[in-house]
C-alpha positions as CSV (number, residue, x, y, z in Angstrom):
1,X,30.4,108.2,73.0
2,X,30.7,108.6,69.2
3,X,33.5,110.0,67.1
4,X,37.2,109.9,67.7
5,X,38.0,109.2,71.4
6,X,41.2,109.3,73.3
7,X,41.9,106.0,75.1
8,X,44.4,105.4,77.9
9,X,45.1,101.7,78.3
10,X,47.3,100.3,81.1
11,X,49.3,97.1,80.6
12,X,49.4,97.6,76.9
13,X,52.9,96.3,76.3
14,X,51.7,92.7,76.0
15,X,48.8,90.4,76.4
16,X,45.2,91.6,76.3
17,X,46.3,95.2,76.6
18,X,47.8,95.0,73.1
19,X,44.5,93.7,71.8
20,X,42.7,96.6,73.4
21,X,45.1,99.1,71.8
22,X,44.8,97.5,68.4
23,X,41.0,97.5,68.5
24,X,40.8,101.1,69.6
25,X,43.3,102.2,66.9
26,X,41.4,100.2,64.3
27,X,38.2,102.0,65.3
28,X,39.9,105.4,64.6
29,X,40.6,106.4,68.1
30,X,43.8,107.9,69.6
31,X,45.5,105.6,72.1
32,X,47.8,106.3,75.0
33,X,49.3,102.9,75.6
34,X,51.1,102.4,78.9
35,X,53.4,99.8,80.3
36,X,56.2,99.6,82.9
37,X,58.6,100.0,80.0
38,X,57.3,102.2,77.1
39,X,59.6,100.3,74.7
40,X,57.4,97.2,75.1
41,X,54.5,99.2,73.7
42,X,56.6,100.2,70.7
43,X,57.8,96.6,70.2
44,X,54.2,95.3,70.2
45,X,52.4,98.1,68.3
46,X,55.1,100.0,66.4
47,X,54.9,103.7,65.9
48,X,51.7,105.3,64.7
49,X,50.4,108.8,64.5
50,X,47.5,108.2,66.8
51,X,49.6,106.2,69.3
52,X,51.5,107.5,72.3
53,X,53.6,105.1,74.4
54,X,54.0,106.2,78.0
55,X,55.8,104.4,80.9
56,X,53.5,103.6,83.8
57,X,53.7,101.5,86.9
58,X,50.1,101.5,88.1
59,X,51.1,101.1,91.7
60,X,52.7,104.5,91.5
61,X,50.0,107.2,91.9
62,X,52.4,110.0,90.7
63,X,53.2,108.0,87.5
64,X,49.4,107.6,86.9
65,X,49.0,111.4,87.2
66,X,51.9,111.9,84.8
67,X,50.4,109.5,82.2
68,X,47.1,111.3,82.3
69,X,48.8,114.6,81.9
70,X,50.8,113.2,78.9
71,X,47.5,112.1,77.3
72,X,45.8,115.4,77.6
73,X,48.9,117.4,76.5
74,X,49.4,115.2,73.4
75,X,45.8,114.6,72.3
76,X,43.8,117.4,74.1
77,X,41.4,115.2,76.1
78,X,40.8,111.9,77.8
79,X,37.6,110.0,77.0
80,X,38.2,106.3,77.9
81,X,40.4,104.7,80.5
82,X,41.0,100.9,80.4
83,X,42.3,99.6,83.7
84,X,43.9,96.4,82.3
85,X,47.3,96.0,83.9
86,X,47.5,93.1,86.2
87,X,49.2,90.0,87.6
88,X,48.4,86.7,89.3
89,X,49.9,85.7,92.6
90,X,48.8,82.1,92.9
91,X,48.9,79.7,95.8
92,X,47.1,78.5,98.9
93,X,46.4,81.3,101.3
94,X,48.5,79.8,104.1
95,X,51.5,79.4,101.9
96,X,51.4,82.8,100.3
97,X,53.8,85.3,101.8
98,X,52.1,88.4,103.2
99,X,54.1,90.7,100.9
100,X,52.9,88.7,97.9
101,X,49.2,89.0,99.0
102,X,49.7,92.7,99.4
103,X,51.5,92.9,96.0
104,X,48.4,91.4,94.4
105,X,46.1,93.9,96.0
106,X,48.5,96.8,95.0
107,X,48.5,95.6,91.4
108,X,45.0,94.7,90.6
109,X,43.0,96.8,93.1
110,X,45.1,99.9,93.9
111,X,46.4,100.0,90.3
112,X,42.9,100.8,89.0
113,X,42.3,103.1,92.0
114,X,45.4,105.1,91.2
115,X,44.7,105.4,87.5
116,X,41.0,106.2,88.0
117,X,41.8,108.9,90.6
118,X,44.3,110.5,88.2
119,X,41.8,110.5,85.3
120,X,38.6,111.7,87.0
121,X,39.5,115.4,87.3
122,X,40.0,115.7,83.5
123,X,36.8,113.7,82.8
124,X,34.9,115.8,85.4
125,X,36.1,119.0,83.7
126,X,34.9,117.6,80.3
127,X,31.6,116.4,81.9
128,X,32.2,113.1,80.0
129,X,34.2,110.0,80.1
130,X,34.2,106.2,80.6
131,X,36.2,104.2,83.0
132,X,36.5,100.5,82.0
133,X,38.1,98.1,84.5
134,X,39.0,94.6,83.5
135,X,38.0,92.4,86.4
136,X,37.5,88.7,86.2
137,X,34.9,86.0,86.9
138,X,37.0,85.6,90.1
139,X,35.5,88.9,91.2
140,X,32.0,87.4,91.0
141,X,32.6,83.8,92.3
142,X,35.9,82.3,93.3
143,X,35.5,78.7,92.3
144,X,39.2,77.7,91.9
145,X,42.0,77.0,94.4
146,X,45.1,79.2,94.4
147,X,43.0,82.4,93.9
148,X,42.5,83.9,97.4
149,X,44.6,87.0,96.8
150,X,43.5,87.4,93.2
151,X,39.8,87.0,94.0
152,X,40.2,89.5,96.9
153,X,41.5,92.1,94.6
154,X,38.9,91.5,91.9
155,X,36.0,91.5,94.4
156,X,37.5,94.8,95.6
157,X,37.5,96.1,92.0
158,X,33.8,95.1,91.6
159,X,32.8,97.0,94.7
160,X,34.9,100.0,93.9
161,X,33.5,100.4,90.4
162,X,29.9,99.8,91.5
163,X,30.1,102.4,94.2
164,X,32.0,104.9,92.0
165,X,29.3,104.7,89.2
166,X,26.8,106.6,91.2
167,X,29.3,109.2,92.4
168,X,30.5,110.3,89.0
169,X,27.3,109.8,86.9
170,X,26.1,113.4,87.6
171,X,29.3,114.6,85.7
172,X,28.5,112.5,82.6
173,X,31.1,109.9,83.6
174,X,30.2,106.2,83.3
175,X,31.9,103.1,84.5
176,X,32.0,99.5,83.0
177,X,33.5,96.4,84.6
178,X,34.5,93.6,82.3
179,X,34.6,90.1,83.7
180,X,36.4,87.8,81.3
181,X,36.2,84.1,81.6
182,X,39.3,82.1,80.4
183,X,40.9,83.9,77.4
184,X,44.1,83.1,75.7
185,X,46.2,85.8,77.2
186,X,49.6,85.8,78.9
187,X,48.1,85.9,82.5
188,X,49.1,82.3,83.2
189,X,52.5,82.7,81.7
190,X,55.8,83.1,83.6
191,X,55.8,86.9,83.3
192,X,52.4,87.3,84.9
193,X,51.9,84.4,87.3
194,X,53.9,84.0,90.5
195,X,53.4,80.8,92.5
196,X,53.8,80.7,96.2
197,X,56.6,78.6,97.6
198,X,55.3,75.3,98.9
199,X,55.9,75.1,102.7
200,X,53.1,73.0,104.3
201,X,52.9,69.3,103.8
202,X,49.1,69.2,104.2
203,X,48.9,71.1,100.9
204,X,51.7,69.4,99.0
205,X,49.8,67.0,96.9
206,X,47.2,69.5,95.9
207,X,49.8,72.1,95.2
208,X,51.5,69.9,92.6
209,X,48.2,69.1,91.0
210,X,47.0,72.7,91.0
211,X,50.1,74.1,89.5
212,X,50.1,71.4,86.8
213,X,46.5,72.3,86.0
214,X,47.1,76.0,85.7
215,X,50.1,75.5,83.5
216,X,48.3,73.1,81.3
217,X,45.6,75.8,80.6
218,X,48.2,78.4,79.4
219,X,47.7,78.8,75.7
220,X,44.7,76.5,75.6
221,X,42.0,78.9,76.8
222,X,38.9,79.1,74.5
223,X,38.4,82.9,74.6
224,X,39.8,85.0,71.8
225,X,41.2,88.3,73.3
226,X,41.1,90.1,69.9
227,X,37.3,89.5,69.8
228,X,36.9,90.6,73.4
229,X,38.8,93.8,72.6
230,X,36.6,94.5,69.6
231,X,33.5,93.9,71.8
232,X,34.7,96.3,74.4
233,X,35.3,99.1,71.8
234,X,31.8,98.6,70.5
235,X,30.3,98.7,74.0
236,X,32.3,101.9,74.8
237,X,30.6,103.6,71.8
238,X,27.1,103.1,73.3
239,X,25.3,106.0,74.9
240,X,24.8,103.8,77.9
241,X,27.5,101.2,78.3
242,X,26.6,98.3,80.6
243,X,27.8,98.5,84.2
244,X,29.0,94.9,83.9
245,X,30.0,92.8,80.8
246,X,30.5,89.1,81.4
247,X,32.9,88.2,78.6
248,X,32.6,84.6,77.2
249,X,30.0,81.9,77.6
250,X,31.8,80.6,80.7
251,X,31.5,84.0,82.3
252,X,27.8,84.3,81.5
253,X,27.1,80.8,82.9
254,X,29.1,81.7,86.1
255,X,27.0,84.9,86.5
256,X,23.8,82.8,86.2
257,X,25.0,80.2,88.7
258,X,26.1,82.9,91.2
259,X,22.7,84.6,90.9
260,X,20.9,81.4,91.6
261,X,23.2,80.7,94.6
262,X,22.6,84.2,96.0
263,X,18.8,83.8,95.8
264,X,19.1,80.4,97.5
265,X,21.2,81.9,100.3
266,X,18.8,84.8,100.7
267,X,15.9,82.4,101.1
268,X,17.6,79.8,103.3
269,X,17.2,81.7,106.6
270,X,14.7,84.4,105.5
271,X,12.5,84.1,108.6
272,X,15.5,84.4,111.0
273,X,16.9,87.3,109.1
274,X,13.5,89.1,108.9
275,X,13.1,88.8,112.7
276,X,16.2,90.7,113.8
277,X,14.6,94.2,114.2
278,X,14.0,95.8,117.6
279,X,10.6,95.0,119.1
280,X,7.9,97.3,117.7
281,X,9.8,98.1,114.5
282,X,9.2,96.6,111.1
283,X,11.7,96.4,108.3
């Protein structure tokens, strides 16, 4: 995908979404930057000829359709979607309120589902397009406490994008999932992270320690979101963008560890698994 593209970026009023918008604009693209409040986009990015700020709550499918319509009406096409908007509902599973678990899924799984569903008709008509979804290493391996809801949503995103890739490839549409490791974004800040209310004594000590650990990481993460945004813009320009992009050394190492673990698990009971066919049939 070369030349000027039209990008629609969700969650572009703060955090990594601002970096994605800046990188796309710096590369000469037009950007439809969305956020719950369009004013937050204007505050972060100012007013530019190739920038359109649009209000969007990604959990609202009608709002997603309206954002896509605004992009096409203003710029004439839609080439790249970046599903970036998200949140972090943190806590031990037993202590997390059911409505908070659902809210996590609505935000970071159904949010991308809604926006992608809204964008595909336009991309299909064009016979081109790229859907980028910002997942997480938590969608590959959940190695930290407090992440049951978040990991569930990100594992869902991984499966959604992987399955979608084959469905839309005949129309010239590609997908790419980005799995960032720890980047210095606002995800762990008060605006994005909501901690479950402690209610179970058995978890009390670990809850205190885990919250302290998460809060101590905020603002100290190694990853530079501006560099990640520039990398994503470069990958989007490739004729064949990768299906997955582990972002950061920690992400690459987690991929490698998970791959080894899966191979070990596949081999551990291979004989038993291989003998489960009906008699007289071979696998």
